N, C-alpha and C positions, 0 to 999 in steps of 0.2 A: 282345826284348821287355824293355823299361826300367820297373820302376814304383817309381814315388815311393812314394805313399801308399797305402795295400792297406787300402779299409776292408771292416768286416766285419757282417754283422747275424746276432747271435747267435738261435738257433730252439732249441730244446728238440730235435731230432734232425738237423735241417736246416738248414746254414747257408748265406748269398747272399755272394759276394765279389766285390768290383768292386776294379779296379785303376788308377789313373791314372799318368800319368807326370806328368815335372816342368811340363808345357805343359798340363799339368788336362786331358789328352782320357786316355778310357775306351780300354785298354789289355788288359784282360784281364775279362771274367767268368764266375765259374762256382759252382756249387751243390754243395755238398760236406755229405757226415753229420758231426755233432758230430768223432764222434772221430774223420778225417781230416784235418779240417783242423790240427790240431797237427802232421803230417807233412808235408802240403800246404807250410804258411806256414814248416815250419823249413826247406824244402829251395829257397826263395827267395832270392836277394841281400839284404842287409841293408834294411832299408828303414823307412818308417812304419809301423804297422799302427793303426789308427782303430775302437775300438767304442763302442757306446756301456755306459756305467758302468752296467751292470744283471749279473739273477743269474749268475754264472758270467766274468761275464770279469774281475774281477782275477784267479781262479787261471789264465784262458789268458792273460793279460796276462804273469803272471810266470812262464809254460812260454816264451812267444815272445821273453819279453825277454832269458831269460839263451841264445836261440838268436841276442843278435845285434841284435834289432829295436830300434826305438823304440818305445816303447808310448802310444800317446793314448787316452786314454778320457775322454768327455762325456757330460756333461747328457742325458737324449732328449730334453727341453723344449728345447736349443740345438738338436740335428741335425735339427730338426720343420722350420722355415722352409728348410733346404734341400730338401724331400723335393719332386718334380714332379708335376704331375698327379695321376691315383688315383696311390694307393700302392700298394704289394705290395715286396716282401723284395728285389727286384732296385733299384728305386728308393733303399731306404733303405738300403742296403750304399754305393749310389751318392752318396746326400747324405751320408752318414757323413762319406766320405772327404775329400769336400768340405769338408765345414764343420771335417776337421782340418787343412785348408791356409788357415784365414785367421787372420791374424796378433792378432786380436781375441778369438780363442775361449778359453775356459776348459779346463782339463782338470782332471782329476779323479787326482789321485795314486794308483797301483797299491797298495796294501795287500798286506805282507805276509803269510808266512801266521801269522805269530804273532797280527798284529791283525786278520785272518780270525777266527782260532779265539776271543780273546775278542769280537769283536763276534756272532757266534753263541751261545755262551755269557751274555750279555745276552739277545738274543731269546729265548734257553730260559727263561732268569728272569721277561722280563717276560708270556710267555705265562704262564705258570704263576701270577704275580700276577696278570691278568686273570682266569684260571679262578676263581682263590679269592676276589677281586672279586663274579665273577658266583654264586656259590656263595653269598656271606654274605648278598646279596641276596636269594638262594631261602629262604633263609632265613627271611629277614623278611616276605617276603610270605606264606610257609605260616605263619608265627606270626601276621599280620595276618588274614591270613583266618579267623584260629580268636579273634579278639579282644585279643589280644596283643602290647604295642604295646614293640618291644622296644628297650633303653636304644642310647642311639650313641654310637659308638666301637666297635672290633671288639673290644676286652680287654671291656665290660660285655655286650657281646651274648655273647661265652664266660664269662661268670662267670655269666650269665642263664639259659644252657643246663645246665649244670651244674647249677643247682638244680633242672633238668624233669628233672634224670635223677635227682635222686636224692628227688624229691618227687612225689606225682600230682597231677596239676592236671588236672583236670574237664575243662578247655575244650580238652586236646588226648585224643584215644583212645588207645586201646595201639598200634593201627597208626601213627597219627601219631607217637606217640614211639619207634617203631622207625625210623620215616623219620627224624626227627631225627637219632635218635642214630649211623644211616649215615654222614648230612651232617657231622656232627662227625666220624667217622670218616677219614671222606675230607678234611675239613679240616685236621684233623691231618697227615696226610701229605702235604696240599700246605705245611703252615711246615716239615716237616723238609726236604723237598725245596729250598725257598727257601732255608729255615738254609745247607744243603751248599753252595749260588753261594755263598751272601753269604761263606762262611768264605772258600773259593776264591776267590773276590778279594780278600781281605783280603791273603791269601798272596799273589796278584798284587803288590799296592799293598806292600808288605814290601820285593820284591826289584825293583823296576822301579822306578828313580833320579828318571822321569819324573811317575811317579804319585805317590812320596815327596814332591817339589816343589810339585805341586797340591793336596796336603791340603793344606798350609800355609794355601791359600786361603779365606779364610768363604766356608762355604756348599756348599764342594768336598767331600765325604766320597769316599770306599773308591769306592762303585758313580759317581760320576759323576767321578770320576778316572781310574780304568781307561776307561769308555766313552769321554772323551773324547779318551786316548789311543789306542784304537785307532782312533778315525771321524778322527782332525786329523792324530799324530803328530808332529811337529816343527815344526807349524804352518808351513812354509816356504812352502806353496802360498797363504798369506795375506799381501798385502803390508801391512794392517793391524790391529789388530784389531778396529775396525769393517766390515771383510771376515769374520771370525768371526762376529761376533754378526749381520751380516746373513743368511750363509752359515743359519746356527741358527732365521732367521726371526723375530728379536727386536727387530728395526730398523722403525720406519715403512712403511709404504708410500705413493708420494709421486703425485699429480697433478696436474700442470702444463698450465694451458692460457691461453693470452694471456700470459706471463710472471709468472703468478702459483703460486706455485706451494702444494699446500695438504696439509697431513699427514693422515695419515688410520690406522686402525690398524695392528699390529704385523704382517709378511707373513702368519706362521706358514708360512713356506717351508723345506725342509732337512729335517734329522733330527727327526721328532717327537718321539720317544723324549729325546734328547738336551735336547732346548727344554725339555721338561716337567717331569726333573730340575733342571733348571738352577734354573726357576721353583719347582719343590716346594725348594731349595737356600736359595735368596733371601728364600723368604715365614720358613724357618726362624730365618736370622741374621738378619734386619730387626731384632729389639730389641736384638740385642747390639748388633749396629754402629751405632743409633741412639745406645747408654750412650758410643759410643767419642768422646774427645777427637781424631779424625787428620780429615783431609780427605775420606777417605770418608764417616765417620758428619756428619763436619757439610753435605756435601753431599746426604746422603740426610733428615737434617730440615727441612733446605729444600726439599726436594722434597715433604716429607711438610707442608711449611704453604697448599701450593697447590695439590696434586693426590690424587686419593682414592689409598689405599692399595695398592688392585690395580694402582695406574697406578703406584707407586713399586715394588711389587715383580718388575713384567715391568722397568720400568729397570736395578732392581739386579741383574738377569739378567744385561741385556747387558751393563751393565759389568767383572760376572762373567765372561761370554764375553772383554771387552778382556784381562779380569785375565791371564785364561787363556791369550791368547795371546804375552802378554810375559812370562810366567814359562817358556812353551814354548819359546821364541824366542831370552830372552835368559841360560837355563840357569840361573837362578837362584829362590830360593824367594820369598814375596809379604811384603813388608818396609812394612808399613802404617803406615810414616812418612812412607815417597815414594811413595807410593799417590797418583798424580794425581786429582783430583778432576772 
């Protein structure tokens, strides 16, 4: 039995394995518990091991890669067209193996343990930020039900709540005042936990050369720099800057019929967290770039003359993604004097 490519459909407890020979014929079908996959595949001669880039795939890819196998991870949406007839785990594994043999298939690089750790920290911080936002919205709704319109902005609301804590307001009952104080304590706890993550990201950015170079790009701060390095790595998996922007969902969708292309809104594909952070960074740095007499500044001013500000912000985010690719690939900091518009 000679296996050329082994497709693994990862499950929480049980995984399906299908092996193909060089002619594409199925020579192996096996179902194993997840903890037995490493031992079984490790005992096989070196071959291509293909998996969907889902939870646990990067860890398994690192383990099996160290055993001499060639790892190929793919986006699940690229595997779906190869599933035959009714979907089941065995056919999914066969589809994964078949998709991995296609010469035009796009593969996902296996992330290192350090990259996975940084991504886990970013997900934890993002969850805390979402919890804080939900808590603040809950506080606003609670006050509005008592006829109190909270000030816009997180800092203003925090100051307004401090006044309620010091002064008796007839619109709030004693029980509601206790509830507000309890929510304020939870808010302060979330602030401390988020600040601890931010401090850790700052330390990481100082120690890593790639993040230091990315920090020279306008709109790319510590959060963006560490998240990009964790998700993108050295950017060698992208042939050009536009590919990275497209992977982040910052390029327009295209609908072509009868030879007439029509550009729609951005695709919003890929990593939502990175895309949102790049757009926030572009929005924050837009006024400063507009005031600069550089090719990027002139490009932004020309775009503002014919497009809405929100459109310009997204276009600038896509431009920043291309600059990020160039900085990572060329391994040098951002130079606004030579940045191409």
